[in-house]
C-alpha positions as CSV (number, residue, x, y, z in Angstrom):
1,M,-50.3,115.1,-18.5
2,R,-53.3,117.1,-17.4
3,R,-55.1,114.0,-16.3
4,I,-52.2,112.9,-14.1
5,L,-51.9,116.4,-12.6
6,G,-55.7,116.4,-12.0
7,V,-55.6,113.0,-10.2
8,A,-52.7,114.1,-8.1
9,L,-54.4,117.4,-7.1
10,A,-57.6,115.5,-6.3
11,A,-55.7,113.0,-4.1
12,A,-53.9,115.8,-2.3
13,T,-57.2,117.7,-1.7
14,L,-58.8,114.5,-0.3
15,V,-55.9,113.9,2.1
16,G,-56.0,117.5,3.2
17,V,-59.8,117.3,3.9
18,S,-59.3,114.1,5.8
19,A,-56.7,115.6,8.0
20,V,-58.8,118.7,8.7
21,G,-61.8,116.5,9.5
22,A,-59.8,114.4,12.0
23,V,-58.5,117.5,13.7
24,G,-62.0,119.0,13.8
25,A,-63.4,115.8,15.3
26,G,-60.7,115.8,18.0
27,A,-61.5,119.4,18.8
28,A,-65.2,118.7,19.0
29,S,-64.9,116.1,21.7
30,S,-65.7,117.2,25.2
31,P,-62.8,117.8,27.6
32,N,-63.2,116.7,31.2
33,I,-64.3,119.2,33.8
34,S,-63.9,119.3,37.6
35,G,-66.9,119.4,39.9
36,N,-66.1,122.9,41.1
37,D,-65.7,124.2,37.5
38,C,-69.1,122.6,36.7
39,T,-71.0,124.4,39.4
40,A,-69.1,127.6,38.8
41,A,-70.2,127.5,35.2
42,G,-73.9,127.0,36.3
43,G,-73.9,123.3,35.5
44,Q,-75.5,120.5,37.4
45,I,-73.6,117.3,38.5
46,V,-75.5,114.1,37.6
47,S,-74.7,110.5,38.4
48,R,-74.6,108.1,35.4
49,P,-74.9,104.3,36.0
50,Y,-71.6,102.6,35.2
51,A,-70.1,105.8,33.9
52,G,-69.5,107.9,37.0
53,E,-70.5,111.5,37.4
54,A,-71.0,114.1,34.6
55,C,-71.6,117.8,34.4
56,V,-74.7,119.0,32.5
57,L,-74.0,122.6,31.4
58,P,-76.8,125.2,30.8
59,D,-76.3,124.9,27.0
60,G,-77.2,121.2,27.2
61,T,-73.8,119.7,26.7
62,T,-72.6,116.9,29.0
63,Q,-68.9,116.5,30.1
64,P,-67.4,113.8,32.3
65,I,-66.2,115.0,35.7
66,T,-62.5,114.3,36.6
């Protein structure tokens, strides 16, 4: 009985960790930013070949411009 309960608890924990990881990965992805918002935040607009323009913010992150 304990073994079955332990396996069920381990499986539930693993599913919970997977769901939290997926939500965290979605939150970590960069949102799009407008050109005006980029310059207002102190960023620099750069042109990327075949990918359009992007905003390079002072902290080093890059976000696509919408």
